[in-house]
LOKOLSE-634153 format. One record per residue: residue in one letter; x, y, z of N, C-alpha, C in turn. Coordinates in steps of 0.001 Angstrom, whole numbers, padded with zeros to 6 digits, always signed. Each point is the difference from the previous one (the first is absolute). Example, Ala and Ser with C-alpha at 12.3 -4.5 7.8 and 13.67 -1.06 7.14 Angstrom:
<tigus>
a+013190-005690+007800-000890+001190+000000+000900+001200+000000s-000350+001050-000720+000820+001190+000060-000770+001090+000730
</tigus>
This chain:
<tigus>
m-108883-145278+027449-001275+000562-001112+000727-000309-001114e-000786-000171-000943+000379-000303-001362-000167+001458-001135y+000828-000284-000558-000274+001376-000850-000205-000584-001744v-000357+001112-000733-000281-000119-001307+000411+000979-000889s+000228-000369-001370+000565+001366-000811-001332+000923-000186f+000131+001247-000024-000987+000962-000102+000012+000214-001164g-000998-000289-000815+000102-000209-001506+000896+000144-000897t+000524+000975-000618+001257+000408-000936+000860+000736+000915t-000081+000218+001105+001157+000902+000606+001000-000654+000289g+000430-001073+000331+000733-000720+000495+000390-000045+001446a-000958+000961+000622+000033+000140+001686-000836-001834+000471q+000617-000242+000908-000359-001201+000739-000841+000551+001281l-001309-000124+000251-000540+000655+001025-000815-001020+000822s-000584+000224+001232-000462-000966+000711-001408-000173-000181r-000617-001358+000085-001254-000239-000470-000987+000918+000714l+000639+000066+001238-001487+001159+000802+000675+001542+000399c-000785+000671-000769+000138+001446+000348-000172+000540+000764l+000933+001147+001080-000819+000617+000850-000710+001501-000579g-001121-000082+000586-000886+001191-000351+000036+000742+001093t-000032+001217+000009+000471+001097+000696-001325+000708+000132m-001347-000125-000337-001000+000965+000351-000187+000336+001124m+000322-001177+001251-000462+000571+001102+000881+001015+000540f+001065+000333-000467+001185+000813+000734-000692+001124+000278g-000250+000598+001080-000511+001553+000203-001167+000079+000537g-000670-001164-000104-001231-000138+000092-000212-000850+001130r-000063-001289-000271-000215-000795+001460+001266-000251+000301t+001048-000058-000513+001537-000608+000308+000763+001498+000288d+000692+000368+001225+000801+001431-000042+001460-000833-000226k+000672+001163-000096+001421-000102-000715+000890-001171+000774a+000017-000028+001387+000709-001091+000632-000459-001418-000525e-001423-000492+000346-000449-001070-000892+000150+000015-001277a-000174+000874-000914+000401-000144-001222+002026-000586-000136d+000359+000647+001000+001553-000466-000312+000195-001418+000219r-000810-000321+001093-000089-001500+000559-000240-000898-001064i-001206+000481-000551-000498-000825-001243+001252-000229-001260l+000600+001265-000446+000753-000011-001031+001212-000960+000472g+000297+000101+001125+001700-000624+000596-000471-001391+000077h-001109-000438+000286-000394-001426+000028-000151-000726-001515a-000631+000775-001010-000208-000509-001204+001412-000158-000664i+000528+000950+000016+001557+000040-000364+000666-001374+000321e+000069-000237+001520+000681-000964+000546-000747-001421-000430q-001121-000010-000447-000678-001263-000591+000191+000106-001291g+000525+000715-000667+000325-000096-001462-000798+000933-001086v-000830+000709+000489-000911+000347-000367+000684+001559-000651n-000010+000265-001344+000807+000995-000670-000879+000981-000787f-001285-000287-000144-000805+000485-000909-001084+001020+000816i-000002+001437-000249-000577+000688+000993-001171+000806-001237d-001176+000235+000683-000827+000671-000902-000701+001018+000849t-000201+001205-000519-000420+001377+000900-000458+000581-001414a-000972+001365+000510-000558+000801-000811-000085+001584+000593a-000109+000936-000630-000052+001304+000177-001576+000144+000421m-000640-000491-000527-001595+000320+000511-000739-000892+001263y+001251-001087+000452-000316-000484+001479+000277+001030+001044c-001029+000388+000850+000061+000917+001259+000785+001287-000400d-000444+000425-001014+000412+001325-000717+001759-000031+000536g+000896-001073-000941+001254-000141+000171+000854-000427+000926l-000678-000116+001418+000833-000542+001064+000502-001136+000223p-000587-001056-001051+000744-001244-000161+001188+000048-000857e-000014+001065-000838+001734+000340-000937+000749+000611+001138t-000583+000931+000731+000706+000666+000796+000764-000827+000961i-000614-000761+000917+000377-001002+001036+001035-000982-000692l-000502-000827-001309+000964-000671-000818+001452+000557+000153g-000361+001397-000668+001262+000556+000137+000811+000181+000954e-000506+000223+001103+000910+000103+001157+000358-001439+000438i-000662-000980+000314+000372-001109+000503+000713-000887-000754s+000252+000382-001727+000847-000782-000961+001152+000317+000010q+000342+001142+000945+001426+000449-000330+000936-000915+000518g+001012-000203-001021+001062-001310+000473-000577-000979+000121r-001093-000412-000968-000490-001185-000535-000552+000237-001215r+000491+000856-000819-000765+000384-001441+000823-001306-000891d+001012-000250+000137+000561-000848-000744-000641-001660-000124k-000744+000141+000865-000631-001226+000274-001290-000349-000396i-000701+001107-000502-001484+000108-000360-000139+000370-001472f-001000-000986-000514-000216+000984-001266-001647+000564+000326v+000134+001451-000269-000887+000534+000221-001147+000556-000904a-001431-000075+000174-000665+000162-001244-001034+001211+000748t-000437+000936-000878-000902+001175+000323-000405+000493-000997k-001417+000531+000205-000891+000517-001355-000343+001743-000423v-000156+000051-000960-000455+001187-000494-000890+000379+000920h-000190+001561+000652-000807+000764+000765-000780+001081-000903k-001309+000621+000198-000818+001009-000359-000333-000424-001271g+000316-000443-001185-000501-000458-001327+000812-000697-000972v-000146-000337-001242+000382-000760-000691+000581+000644-001285d+000084+001683+000033+000167+000781-000749+001739-000156-000042a+000411+000775-001017+001884+000093+000020+000120+000599+001220a-000168+000724+000049+000177+001284+001074+000108-000579+001250s-001126-000901-000059-000025-000390+001768+001109-001706-000018i+000033-000300-001002+001018-000917+000169+001435+000411+000072t+000268+000872-000500+001419+000461+000277+000237+000993+000879s-000867+000300+000753+000230+001130+001258-000556-001319+001189s-000947-000802+000217+000063-001058+000907+000907-000720+000491i+001053-000424-001121+001125-000500+000563+000939+000787+000671d+000051+001410-000133+000837+000379+000830-000681+000372+001337e-001235-000037+000030-000712+000196+001522+000267-001342+000674s-000046-000760-000669-000053-001586+000438+001731-000026+000564l+000971+000234-001052+001536-000061+000509+000184+000885+001562a-000942+001321-000322+000959+000498+001328-000701-000326+000959r-001369-000791+000134-000362-000611+001346+000589-001173+000323l+000643-000628-001256+000767-001355+000614+001484-000012+000526r+000198+001307-000379+001568+000455-000086+000787-000945-000703m-000238-000260-001227+000372-001252-001066+000337+000986-001112d+001212-000427-000852+000209+000891-001216-000737-000790-001101h-000582-001375+000351-000694-000509-001258-000727-000836+000796v-001173-000779-000639-000874-001170+000490+000541-001103-000945d-000061-001241+000238+000021-000938-001215-001119-000297-000648l-001382+000470+000303-001059-000139-000985-000795+001181+000210y-000550+000474-001173-001052+001254+000228-001267-000600-000445l-001195-000023+000480-000964-000563-000702-001275+001208-000237i-000581-000190-000936-001522+000658-000439-000979-000707+001131h-000601+000815+000749-000820-000560+000950-001227-000571-000462w-000858+000778-000732-001095-000191-000778-000352+000446-001089p-000482-000813-001179-000140+000759-001384-001424+000687+000317r-000219+001115-000698-000694+000990+000170-000522+000612-001591q-001370+000032+000302-000771+000587-001384+000888+001775-000297g-000229-000573-001130+000998+001195-000911+001287-000085+000040m+000665-001057+000484+001505+000023+000249+000590+000067-001484q+000968+000395-000256+000960-000101-001292+001143-000985+000298p-000318-001188-000470+001325-000981+000067+001204+000417-000642e-000089+000534-001317+001561+000647-000385+000571+001164+001036a-000535+000718+000242+000540+001152+001038+000400-000787+001346m-000961-000936+000304+000521-000528+001380+001556-001128-000158m-000011-000346-001234+001103-000983-000262+001239+001061-000125r-000043+000927-000690+001120+000857-000169+000252+000773+001096a-000889+000217+000936+000335+000556+001856+000603-001164+000792l-000396-001065+000045+000441-001229+000307+001559-000112-000466n+000283+000213-001542+001107-000390-000265+001295+001369+000612e-000788+000931+000106+000859+001206+000291+000274-000507+001729v-000759-000600+000589+000493-000093+001628+000983-000929-000091v+000091-000989-000923+000704-000962-000130+001531+000408-000895q-000155+001017-000548+001397+000464-000856+000535+000940+001091a-000685+000481+000952+000625+000850+001072+000528-000224+001092g-000247-001654-000115+000774-000669+001300-001038+000001+001242k-001340+000502-000091-000488-000140+001036-000850-001295+000365t-000260-000909-001052-000351-001483-000031+000805-000777-000505r-000008-001355+000624+000467-000930-001218-000691-000558-000889f-001381-000197+000473-000937-000674-000889-001426+000702+000096v-000718-000127-000740-001487+000557+000004-001043-001187-000221g-001172+000228+000590-000739-000997+000147-001675+000797+000015c-000919-000907+000517-001188+000400-000076-000866-000800+000996c-001026+000668+000666-001196-001043+000523-001000+000151-000694n-000732-001060+000136-001856-000014-000308+000176+000258-001773y+000838-000250-000535-000278+000010-001520-000603-001698-000564p-001074+000517-000418-000200-001301-001534+001028-000239-000612a-000031-001077-000553+001036-000488-000844+000090+000610-001207w-001126+000637-000743+000096+000697-001306+000849+001236+000309l-000184+000946+001085+000795+001031+000524+001254+000043+000153f+000496-000899+000753+001014-000597+000239+000820-000004-001352a-000527-001242-000912+000537-000347-001385+000172+001637-000794h-001143+000851+000408+000024+001010-001376+001221+000889+000889s-000083+000192+000848+001028+000972+000725+001513-000592-000382n+000028-001252+000042+001753-000350-000382+000084-000063-001190a-000768-000129-000905-000153+000058-001686+000652+001587+000158i-000602+001069+000476+000433+001217-000290+001312+000017+000660a+000746-000378+000946+001195+000062+000497+000708-000723-000976e-000444-001201-000591+000606-000498-001205+000479+000518-000999r-000778+000598-000374-000130+001267-001314+001191+001019+000279n+000109+000466+001279+000846+001097+000067+000957-000254+000531g+000788-001176+000645+000731-000452+000769+000124+000631+001328w-001104-000182+000600-000039+000634+001476-000158-001424+000785a+000255+000529+001440+000044-001004+000822-001655-000702+000024k+000132-001050+000119-001500-000885-000011-000502-000253+001341l-000935-000315+000059-000811-000646+001351+000701-001305+000194v+000318-000165+001237+000769-001573+000308-001499-000543+001021s-000528+000673+000518-000798-000823+001115-001562+000930-000150n-001142-000799+000626-001283+000183+000102-000513-000539+001498q-000383+000903+000881-000372-000153+001178-001794+000055+000103l-000680-001287+000693-001263-000294-000099-000586-000692+001130p-001305+000029+000173-000380-000723+001246-000290-001338-000598y+000310-000928+000602-000257-001512-000391-000245-000826+001432n-001090-001011-000038-000156-000915+000976-000598-001098-000416l-000414-000715+000830-001015-001286-000235-001448+000517-000818i-000314+001279+000537-001455+000331-000494+000487+000885-000754e+000771+000936-000433+000062+001117-000863+000925-000479-001122r-000307-000647-001171+000614-000768-000625+000188+000352-001585g-000364+001393-000343-000289+000414-001363+001391+000193-000880i+001403-000078+000950+001023+000307-000887+000643-001335-000722e-000854-000979+000696+000467-001042-000955-000612-000602-001477v-000772+001120-000078-000517+000002-001929+001126+000284-000602e+000497+001256+000034+000727+000423-000842+001534+000464+000704i-000036+000881+001419+001495+000607+000457+000892-001253+000252l-000625-001248+000765+001121-000995+000197+000558-000402-000917p-000915-000584-001469+000602-000553-000891+001146+001045-000801q-000579+001218-000061+001050+001231-000715+001451-000151+001008a-000385-000112+001392+001139-000042+000429+001509-000960+000061l-000937-001164-000337+000617-001335-000174+000763+000422-001557a-000683+000306-000713+000452-000062-001792+001321+001322+000021e-000341+000936+000912+000832+001217-000047+001095+000232+000771t+000023-000744+000975+000841-000067+001529-000288+001285+000704i-001122+000425+000137-000600+000850+001127-000044-000237+001173a+000521+000881+001019-000152-000435+001158-001240+000548+000414i-000719-001087+001060-001647+000163+000392+000256-000157+001595t-000076+001526+000310-000247+000326+001675-001217-000372+000129i-000379-000484+001418-001462-000296+000362-000313+000859+001200y-000866+000967-000101-000668+000277+001375-001225-000431+000380r-000627+000126+000961-001263-000399+000588+000017-001513+000457p+001182-000996-000295+000151-001174+000102-001191-001099+001199l-000276+001043+001199-000728-000841+000851-001533+000395-000215l-000410+000951-000676-001177+000683-000510-000645+000814+001624i+001114+001026-000034-000593+000640+001407-000391-000630+000939g+000762-001481+000460-000260-000749+000950-000665-001108+000122i-000595-000051-000957-000969-000909-000426+000755-001441+000277l+000771-000121-001164+001099-001041-000178+000822-000286+001433a+000101+000857+000877+000853-000465+001322-000880-000161+001064g-001518-000401-000268-000160-000599+001296-001094+001501+000725k+000226+001192-000294-000264+000805+000894-001434+000164-000180y-000811-000471-000972-001520+000333-000272-000565-001655-000099q-000979-000541+000824-000573-001324-000290-001424+000057-000554p+000107-000835-001072-001395-000228-000506-001155+000192+000950g-001258+000635+000142-000846-000302+000893-000098+000687+001246a+001269+000312+000379+000178+001007+001497+000134+001290-000202a-000264+000785+000956-000782+001380-000083+001592+000674-000127l+000139+001146-000718+000869+000469-000097+000237+001286+001054t+001249+000161+000649+000358+000758+001093-000439+001379-000088t-000234+000617+000837-000153+001294-000367+001214+001170-000325d+000939-000546+000337+001351+000674-000384+000686-000276-001210s-000824-001152-000659+000854-000706-000825-000321+000951-001421r+000601-000314-000900-000059+000534-001702-001280-000580-000878g-000198-000934+000789-001553-000572-000542-000717+001004+000253e-000204+000652+001204-000978+000771-000011-000101+000977-000826s+000847+000786-000800+000072+000953-000997+000146-000264-001528d+000546-000958+000096+000489-000679-001309-001089-000893-000813a-000821+000552-000685-001001-001058-000883+000380-001176-000206r+000946-000059-000390+000640-001290-000874+000130-001159+000834i+000488+000256+001367+000303-001071+001006-001485-001008+000556p-001037+000708-000036-000908-000802+000400-000734-000538-001219a+000284+000588-001105-000347-000663-001310+000557-001030-000411w+001459-000312+000074+000917-000668-000544-000248-001411+001504l-000404+000408+001102-000268-001150+001142-001233-000545-000246e-001146+000586-000926-000728-000365+000051-000284-001166-001706r+000631+000788-000592+000205-000904-001709+000822-001078+000119y+001211+000211+000887+000982-000998+000042+000018-001107+001359g-001151-000006+001143+000336-000473+001057+000301-001392-000023a-000634-000843-000749+000157-001324-000086+001249-000314-000365a+000695+000790-001089+001315-000110-000411+001317-000036+000878l-000665+001589+000751+001149+000507+001074-000226-001143+001108a-000976-000637+000221-000057-000999+001217+000791-001352-000327g+000307-000245-001258+000670-001304-000595+001665+000503+000084f-000094+001247-000285+001486+000435-000080+000625+000249+001477n-001053+000398+000969+000401+000023+001415+000634-001312+000459d-001058-001226-000538+000327-001108+000464+001466-000713-000677f+000170+000404-001213+001117-000770-000596+001466+000627+000652a-000085+001303+000361+001111+000573+000989+000162-000756+001311a-001329-000280+000866+000137-000930+001073+000598-001107-000042s-000361-000576-001342+000095-001575-000430+001487-000035-000085h+000994+001214-000723+001331-000073+000053+000802+000647+001113g-000667+000243+001145+000568+000693+001065+000626+001181-000114v-000523+001027-001087+000487+001372-000358-000711+000828+000168h-000163+001521-000029-000877+000896+000307-000468+000387-001528p-001489+000058-000132-000715+000388-001228+001083+001065-000742a+000525+000898+000493+001151+000817-000855+001006-000688-000727h+000743-000608+000408+000867-001404-000666-000466-000342-001010v-001422-000735-000140-000514-000181-000996-000139+000868-001192a-000711+001127+000268-000469+001103-000828+001589+000363-000639l+001086+000102+000471+001290+000500-000094+000520-001083-001281a-000283-001347+000746+000758-001175-000879-000891+000340-001446w-001351-000188+000201-000628+000025-001119+000627+000606-001217l-000053+001354+000357+000653+001329-000909+001135-000399-000393l+000984-000601+000800+001222-000054-000188+000622-001343-000899h-001320-000874-000077+000252-001031-001177-000825+000167-001311s-000677+001443-000061-000719+000136-000928+001124+000609-001401p-000147-000724-001006+000849+000660-001102-000035+001517-000323g+001147+000499-000124-000077+001347-000195+000200+000996+001205v-000236-000550+001104-000012+001130+001367+001619-000174+000275t+000430+001262+000188+001507+000341+000290+000413+000006+001611s-000957+001183+000642+000028-000031+001282-001275+000431+000710v-000189-000085+000826-001212+000253+001239+000192+000932+000904i-000666+001490-000096+000089+000724+001230-000442-000257+001128g+000564-000004+001020-000432-000401+001594+000084+001287+000941g-001265+000639-000088+000097+001366+000619-000360-000125+001432v+000753+000468+000817-000079-000271+001446+000103+001241+000885s-000564+000072+001094+000071+001369+001146+000522-000524+001005r+000025-001071+000340+000937-000390+001362+001069-000934-000388l+001086-000065+000794+001142-001172-000442-000289-001033+000465d-000948-000415+000826-000481-001560-000095-000935-000690-001329q-000583+000774-000779-000541-000268-001352+000719-000195-000719l+001522-000005+000001+000647+000135-001163+000729-001482-000008q+000146-000804+001105+000967-001126+000052-001218-001018-000810p-001075-000162+000167-001026-000948-000539+000130-000126-001293q+000101+001476-000588-000174-000034-001574+001448-000312-000303i+000844+000102+000416+001296-000510-000158+000157-001281-000292d-000452-000781+001175-000399-001374+000271-000938-000399-000916a-000948+000412-000865-000634-000459-000701+000172-000302-001392c+001531+000747-000045+000203+000144-001581+001119-001687-000125s+000002-000755+001510+000581-001302-000058-000925-000721-000255f-001388+000201+000157-000969-001167-000355-000500-000345-001360k+000001-000767-000333+000043-000580-001610-001224-000579-000353l-000494+000183-000812-001098-000981-000419+000395-001295-001287s-000696-001117+000075+000408-000853-001063-001038+000706-001144d+000162-000580-001226-000708+000820-001168-001360-000842-000046d-000360-000949+000786-001367-000569+000056-000854+001081+001383e+001018+000472+001051-000747+000488+000828-000167+001337-000576y+000829+000782-000715-000097+001197-000567-001527-000151-000953a-000399-000889-000579-001308-000233-001178-000940-000374+001077q+000450-000438+000826-001397+000025+001200-000634+000986+000412l+000999+000690+000875-000521+001364+000322-000340+000927-001175s+000510+000251-001255-000494+000617-001037-001619-000050-000174a-000417-001461-000104-000908-000706-000209-001112-000054+001064l+000323+000463+001168-000612+000157+001032-000837+001213+000283f+000533+001344-000681-000586+001138+000050-000929+000248-001064d+000567-000706-001345-001016-000084-001141+000181+001632-000627s+000971+001004+000085-000157+001137-000074+001238+000577-001187a+000501-001034-000912+000764+000191-000840-001164+000808-001352v+000320+001002-000895-000914+000485-000617-000115-000847-001215k-001213-000553-000289-000646-000521-000745-000508+000349-001505e+000340-000755-001069-001001+000292-001372-000091-001267-000702e-000994-000140-000955-000564-000948-000523+001106-000887-000775a+000863+000721-000621+001138-000283-000704+001027-000719+000335g-000046-000972+001094+001531-000319+000726-000518+000236+001534g-000379+001282+000214+000103+000270+001612-000921-001163+001144a-000958-000324-000731-000875-000979+000657+000573-001495-000114f+000837-000092-000913+000758-001213-000144+001354+000059+000393p+000549-000669+000945+001302+000352+000692+001382-000908-000954g-000757-001167-000733+001064-000283-000764+000088+000550-001271l-001098+000988-000598+000369+000819-001027+000500+001370+000166r+000440+000280+001039+000287+001763+000381+001836-000346+000029r+000285+000495-000827+001468-000520-000406+001039+001071+000353e-000579+001107+000535+000950+001282-000051+001113-000002+000506l-000511-000460+001619+001660-000169+000835+000526-001552-000247q-000841-000729-000615+000943-001344-000195+001104+000154-000916l-000404+000648-001123+000828+000155-001203+001269+000648+000391l+000134+000892+001130+000941+000597+000339+000466-000109+001585g-000447-001064+000608+000521-000424+001236+000831-000752+000129
</tigus>
């Protein structure tokens, strides 16, 4: 397993982060225990959870199965209920009780919301740090301006600053390339990626032109058939690329992300033990710069603007800091 510095924290974390969303839902405690044990044995030390998943069951199960292993893992969880100061300071106590821990390593705002008050939020997050209930604070799904605004407030007041941002990113959803990844490179912000396999599309679960099975998520998630229709030709080329290299499509999808400037770690969510090792193995598959560019161009999904976006040679944001 490869490790990387997690922003400015000084922590060295695995490029693969174990996601626990399925714990307590599709994954019972015994299987979760096997998954966590194998992850640790293979060098995964970054664990992501949240109170909102399965009514807090992932936190509860993680708390039970991490006993005797706490010193081997860096645990991230998220604010539940709301983004007001009271929710921030009360959610951490509820999470710690479920996790059976006296602190987490990273406490995240889950989503920005209309009417949020960044100054009150940053003050509350700082209080959680000062109380020793988390080592670091961060956020999920923040645009670059809101991340910078929040940290400017923290800077002025001498409060704990946000150290990380967790976002969706893959070969099709590429909006974070415009400002968020350049910001991460400029300010040493840790970027953790979720939805790396695009709900299974980049893992070969759905094939362009093939009927969706009645028990698949594609029957209920309108994004899946829309993406398959729009990017069918690119997905076929993507799958051919994986086959020509003798690897699973998921290997290629994860390798592309880990080759991307600014990406720190990728969250791998599994519901069964047999799904974990392929994701661990995928972290060892490397792309050349030319292969990375080939795959990026294949989908033609980068956000474009006339002043540079349509002319790759003039789009300098990542080149300047990469």
